[in-house]
C-alpha positions as CSV (number, residue, x, y, z in Angstrom):
1,X,-10.0,11.5,5.7
2,X,-6.9,9.2,3.9
3,X,-5.1,6.3,6.2
4,X,-0.8,7.1,5.6
5,X,0.3,4.5,3.4
6,X,4.8,4.0,3.4
7,X,7.1,2.9,0.8
8,X,10.6,1.9,0.3
9,X,12.7,2.5,-2.2
10,X,15.5,4.5,-4.0
11,X,15.3,8.2,-4.8
12,X,15.7,8.3,-8.5
13,X,14.6,11.9,-9.2
14,X,15.1,15.1,-6.8
15,X,12.2,17.8,-8.7
16,X,13.2,21.7,-7.6
17,X,11.0,23.6,-5.2
18,X,8.3,25.1,-7.3
19,X,6.6,28.0,-5.7
20,X,2.9,29.4,-7.0
21,X,1.6,32.9,-7.5
22,X,-0.6,32.1,-4.7
23,X,2.5,31.4,-2.3
24,X,1.8,27.2,-2.5
25,X,5.3,25.6,-2.5
26,X,5.9,22.2,-3.3
27,X,8.7,19.6,-4.4
28,X,7.9,16.7,-6.5
29,X,10.3,13.5,-6.5
30,X,10.2,9.8,-7.9
31,X,11.1,6.6,-5.6
32,X,12.2,3.8,-7.4
33,X,10.5,0.5,-6.1
34,X,11.9,-2.8,-7.1
35,X,9.0,-5.0,-7.8
36,X,9.9,-8.1,-9.1
37,X,9.9,-8.2,-12.8
38,X,9.1,-4.6,-13.5
39,X,10.8,-1.5,-11.2
40,X,7.7,0.8,-9.7
41,X,8.3,4.5,-10.6
42,X,5.9,6.2,-7.8
43,X,5.9,10.4,-7.9
44,X,5.1,11.6,-5.0
45,X,5.3,15.5,-3.7
46,X,5.8,17.6,-0.4
47,X,4.2,20.4,-0.1
48,X,4.6,23.6,2.2
49,X,7.0,23.3,5.4
50,X,7.1,19.4,4.7
51,X,9.7,20.4,1.8
52,X,12.6,20.1,4.3
53,X,11.4,16.8,4.6
54,X,13.9,15.4,1.5
55,X,17.0,18.2,1.7
56,X,19.6,15.7,3.2
57,X,18.3,12.9,1.0
58,X,20.7,12.3,-2.3
59,X,19.4,10.7,-6.0
60,X,20.5,7.2,-5.3
61,X,19.6,6.7,-1.6
62,X,17.3,4.2,-0.2
63,X,15.2,6.0,1.9
64,X,11.1,5.4,3.4
65,X,8.4,7.6,2.4
66,X,5.0,8.0,4.4
67,X,2.1,9.5,2.3
68,X,-1.1,10.5,2.2
69,X,-3.7,9.8,-0.9
70,X,-5.4,12.8,-1.6
71,X,-8.1,13.2,-4.3
72,X,-9.8,16.1,-5.9
73,X,-12.9,16.6,-8.8
74,X,-12.3,19.9,-11.4
75,X,-14.5,20.0,-14.0
76,X,-15.8,16.3,-14.3
77,X,-11.8,15.0,-14.3
78,X,-10.3,13.4,-11.1
79,X,-6.7,13.8,-10.0
80,X,-5.0,12.0,-7.3
81,X,-1.7,13.0,-5.8
82,X,0.6,11.1,-3.1
83,X,1.3,13.9,-0.5
84,X,4.7,12.9,1.6
85,X,5.0,13.9,5.0
86,X,7.8,12.3,6.5
87,X,11.0,11.2,4.6
88,X,13.5,8.4,6.4
89,X,16.7,6.9,5.5
90,X,16.1,3.1,4.6
91,X,19.6,2.6,5.4
92,X,21.4,2.5,8.4
93,X,23.0,5.9,9.7
94,X,26.7,5.8,10.4
95,X,29.5,8.3,11.3
96,X,32.2,6.5,9.9
97,X,32.3,5.5,6.6
98,X,34.7,2.4,7.5
99,X,31.9,1.1,9.8
100,X,30.4,-1.0,7.6
101,X,33.6,-2.7,6.5
102,X,35.0,-3.5,10.5
103,X,31.4,-5.2,11.1
104,X,32.0,-7.6,8.5
105,X,35.8,-7.9,9.2
106,X,34.7,-8.8,12.5
107,X,32.0,-11.3,11.6
108,X,34.6,-13.2,9.7
109,X,36.8,-13.4,12.5
110,X,34.4,-14.7,14.3
111,X,33.7,-17.3,12.1
112,X,37.0,-18.1,11.5
113,X,37.4,-18.6,14.9
114,X,34.8,-20.8,15.7
115,X,36.2,-23.1,12.7
116,X,39.5,-23.7,14.7
117,X,38.1,-25.2,18.0
118,X,37.9,-28.6,18.4
119,X,34.3,-29.5,18.6
120,X,34.6,-31.9,21.5
């Protein structure tokens, strides 16, 4: 059994759900991870009932993906899959779109108030 891993990046590609003749379903997606000089594009998949984990995400969203590495052999060839089991928003959730602006304005007001005070 493999240890779970996680990565954080932006959702770059979101594929459609695929259903196979056996009834098995999966949905593939790609996460773009900033790795210094060259960005990394990591393809992962959600399977069965975990497909719903990515329903709220949109391309460009910052996400954290928890996944396991799976490997198998078929006819002398080896295959690896990165199977996601949980997806979280990497950016703080807010109900008010202006909340970030309000927080920055409050911080700016606080810093300018300190500058007006006499230091003794």
